[in-house]
LUMSE-963361 format. One line per 4 residues: number of its first residue (from 0); for each residue y, z, x negated of N, C-alpha, C, O, CB. Coordinates in pm, whole numbers, plus 50000, padded with zeros to 5 digits. Each point is the difference from the previous one (the first is absolute). Glycine has a CB too. Layout:
! LUMSE-963361
NUM> Y/Z/X/Y/Z/X/Y/Z/X/Y/Z/X/Y/Z/X ~ ... $
END
This chain:
! LUMSE-963361
0> 21475/03376/38031/50054/50057/50143/49874/50060/50100/50014/50091/50082/50195/49713/49906 ~ 49694/50139/49990/49857/50028/50070/49961/50152/49939/49955/50090/50070/49952/49626/49944 ~ 50120/50294/49835/49951/50142/49973/50118/50090/50042/49963/50115/50022/49875/49820/49774 ~ 50266/50047/50217/50113/50092/50029/49959/50034/50151/49968/50113/50039/50234/49779/49789 $
4> 49804/49975/50261/49917/50058/50138/49899/50073/50009/49995/50079/50094/50057/49765/49969 ~ 49836/50149/49839/49894/50057/50029/50027/50176/49937/49946/50094/50059/49900/49633/49938 ~ 50213/50288/49919/50046/50123/49949/50094/50064/50118/49987/50121/50023/49998/49790/49716 ~ 50084/50035/50316/50082/50045/50117/49903/50053/50104/50011/50120/50026/50176/49708/49932 $
8> 49714/50097/50109/49928/50050/50077/49909/50109/49965/49968/50090/50078/50073/49714/49999 ~ 49910/50180/49772/49909/50113/49947/50084/50125/50021/49946/50102/50043/49927/49755/49773 ~ 50263/50139/50155/50087/50115/49991/50007/50058/50148/49985/50121/50021/50156/49779/49770 ~ 49881/50012/50306/50066/50037/50146/49846/50060/50062/50005/50090/50084/50233/49684/49960 $
12> 49629/50176/49911/49881/50050/50053/49939/50146/49956/49923/50077/50058/50044/49677/49956 ~ 50120/50252/49827/49947/50151/49948/50095/50088/50057/49950/50108/50031/49950/49831/49740 ~ 50267/50048/50262/50073/50053/50075/49977/50058/50142/50037/50109/50045/50059/49761/49811 ~ 49833/50029/50204/49980/50038/50157/49863/50103/50007/49984/50098/50072/50122/49641/50025 $
16> 49787/50191/49783/49902/50090/50008/50001/50166/49943/49919/50091/50018/49987/49673/49979 ~ 50225/50233/49925/49997/50123/49990/50092/50088/50059/50016/50113/49953/49888/49817/49885 ~ 50172/50019/50282/50005/50101/50077/50194/49987/49976/50077/50063/50074/49619/50103/49892 ~ 50345/49761/49941/50132/49981/49946/50094/49940/50153/49959/49904/50066/49937/50031/49631 $
20> 50204/50127/50331/50064/49927/50137/49946/50045/50141/50060/49994/50107/49963/49799/49748 ~ 49830/50260/50118/49963/50005/50179/50040/50139/50046/49933/50040/50096/49841/49799/49905 ~ 50303/50230/49961/50027/50110/50071/50167/50003/49992/50055/50032/49895/49698/50095/50051 ~ 50312/49843/50159/50112/49980/49957/50073/50120/50134/49963/50000/50117/50003/49698/49739 $
24> 50125/50380/50094/50061/50101/50095/49904/50128/50005/49890/49995/49944/50226/49811/50206 ~ 49923/50299/49912/49948/50117/50014/49826/49969/50039/49950/49905/50060/50317/50207/50015 ~ 49682/49984/49877/49857/49991/50036/49959/50157/50106/50077/50095/49996/49867/49739/49729 ~ 49980/50169/50328/49919/50093/50092/49886/50063/49920/49918/49931/49941/50134/49926/50265 $
28> 49946/50285/49794/49861/50042/49952/49963/50146/50104/50077/50095/50014/49968/49799/49690 ~ 49852/50097/50346/49957/50093/50080/49880/50099/49936/49887/49963/49969/50193/49865/50216 ~ 49958/50264/49807/49874/50080/49912/49987/50110/50095/50093/50025/50076/49955/49928/49653 ~ 49821/50127/50273/49944/50083/50076/49947/50126/49947/49917/49984/49910/50053/49827/50200 $
32> 50051/50288/49917/49951/50126/49920/49848/50035/50109/50023/50028/50118/50279/50092/49770 ~ 49599/49876/50079/49873/50015/50084/49943/50156/49948/49951/50031/49891/49982/49670/50126 ~ 50089/50370/50084/49943/50160/49986/49883/50016/50109/49994/49942/50108/50257/50169/49821 ~ 49665/49972/50023/49905/50056/50122/50030/50116/50019/50043/50073/49910/49781/49811/50055 $
36> 50155/50162/50187/50025/50155/50015/49980/50109/49931/49895/50010/49936/50078/49919/50213 ~ 50093/50142/49851/49972/50120/49921/49985/49978/49821/49946/50061/49908/49927/50020/50338 ~ 50207/49798/49770/50036/49944/49820/50141/49982/49993/50034/49903/49932/49753/49945/50021 ~ 50288/50207/50088/50140/49966/49970/50075/49979/49845/49996/50098/49926/49995/50028/50293 $
40> 50086/49732/49723/50014/50015/49886/50146/50029/49989/50071/50006/50101/49730/49861/49841 ~ 50254/50154/49915/50157/49992/49991/50054/49914/49903/49983/50007/49879/50022/50207/50187 ~ 50070/49691/50004/50036/49872/49913/50130/50026/49885/50120/50028/50009/49799/49816/50222 ~ 49988/50132/49663/50076/50035/49861/50088/49887/49960/50078/50023/49907/49728/50118/50007 $
44> 50196/49739/50141/50077/49896/49930/50134/50006/50097/49971/50005/50120/49809/49828/49775 ~ 50350/50167/50077/50112/50015/50040/50047/49821/50042/50026/49915/49914/50011/50354/49923 ~ 49965/49708/50305/50044/49908/50036/50070/50010/50102/49978/50099/50070/49882/49821/49834 ~ 50259/49973/50144/50094/50016/50089/49936/49881/50117/49997/49883/49960/50229/50212/49851 $
48> 49738/49927/50293/49931/49901/50097/50068/50005/50131/50072/50096/50027/49706/49930/49864 ~ 50199/49861/50205/50063/50004/50123/49904/50045/50101/49883/49974/49975/50271/49854/49958 ~ 49874/50237/50179/49927/50022/50084/50023/50019/50150/50073/50096/50025/49861/49963/49780 ~ 50031/49888/50281/50073/50012/50154/49952/50148/50067/49887/50048/50014/50101/49659/50037 $
52> 50161/50350/49989/50005/50105/50033/49927/50031/50163/50010/49923/50095/50200/50070/49719 ~ 49720/50134/50187/49905/50002/50090/50079/50043/50157/49945/50004/50110/49857/50060/49675 ~ 50324/49960/50187/50119/50037/50106/50076/49877/50050/50100/49992/50072/49936/50231/49811 ~ 49879/49673/50050/50068/49872/50069/50182/49975/49954/50093/49947/50060/49710/50111/50175 $
56> 50185/50007/49639/50169/49967/49915/49978/49910/49907/50067/49996/49897/50036/50225/50104 ~ 49782/49680/50031/50016/49872/49890/49924/50045/49867/49919/50091/49984/50333/49828/50107 ~ 49802/49981/49812/49945/49990/49853/50076/50121/49931/50118/50016/50032/49840/49704/49957 ~ 49978/50373/49909/50066/50084/49916/49932/49968/49860/49885/49956/49989/50173/50229/50199 $
60> 50028/49842/49706/49926/50026/49870/49963/50160/49990/50059/50094/50054/50077/49698/49823 ~ 49747/50210/50039/49957/50130/49950/49927/50007/49876/49910/49922/49967/50087/50131/50250 ~ 50049/50053/49710/49931/50017/49846/49895/50081/50039/50022/50114/50042/50177/49880/49788 ~ 49664/49949/50160/49923/50065/50017/49886/50087/49854/49889/50053/50004/50179/49773/50236 $
64> 50006/50155/49678/49972/50081/49891/49962/50146/50066/50076/50044/50086/50091/49811/49744 ~ 49688/50240/50122/49977/50127/50032/49968/50003/50137/49954/50106/50042/50182/49974/49789 ~ 49880/49813/50257/49914/50028/50123/49856/50006/50006/49917/49974/49913/50254/49933/50169 ~ 49813/50133/50038/49842/50009/50030/49944/49936/50108/50031/50013/50118/49983/50179/49795 $
68> 49877/49718/50023/49948/49905/50131/49855/50069/50052/49913/50064/49941/50200/49681/49951 ~ 49906/50207/50258/49904/50069/50052/49943/49891/50116/50062/49906/50050/50050/50350/49885 ~ 49730/49792/50095/49977/49888/50092/50104/49964/50153/50066/50089/50053/49680/49979/49835 ~ 50251/49804/50158/50098/49986/50102/49946/50111/50126/50091/50056/50061/49970/49660/49862 $
72> 49811/50315/50113/49976/50109/50081/50086/50117/50016/50069/50044/50092/49742/49880/49858 ~ 50150/50125/49892/50082/50132/49984/50176/49987/50036/50070/50082/50059/49732/49978/49734 ~ 50236/49808/50151/50158/49982/50036/50010/50010/50134/50092/50071/50039/49965/49783/49784 ~ 49888/50105/50244/50010/49985/50167/50002/50133/50045/50089/50055/50065/49780/49730/49969 $
76> 49995/50276/49913/50009/50161/50070/50123/50044/49959/50053/50071/50085/49705/50004/49905 ~ 50309/49910/49909/50103/50050/49954/50151/50000/50065/50088/50084/50016/49757/49865/49815 ~ 50137/49909/50197/50078/49955/50088/50025/50052/50140/50107/50036/50049/49834/49806/49816 ~ 49922/50156/50197/50025/50064/50151/50010/50093/49971/50031/50053/50107/49874/49852/50032 $
80> 50092/50220/49745/49984/50151/50023/50192/49965/50000/50060/50045/50097/49640/50121/49751 ~ 50368/49771/50064/50128/50020/49989/50075/49950/50149/50114/50033/50037/49856/49939/49681 ~ 49942/49949/50350/50110/49977/50129/49982/50095/50097/50077/49988/50095/49928/49778/49887 ~ 49910/50334/50022/49988/50109/50088/50126/50104/49979/50007/50102/50067/49727/49863/49928 $
END
């Protein structure tokens, strides 16, 4: 009986320490693309991501494969130019 109890405790410790059962439900992962001024990059991996619309229209899904990433200040300058 003691041996079975010890074995059960050992299995439970192994299960908890390995992360088994710790992630229940969906997980949220945030990834950033850091670029410097004058060095935009082309995103090669094809993924579908959710993003918040700038016009206040809520959240939408976007396929970002082939997009060009640029620094936030360049994006803000383009946004200001488009608003004119």
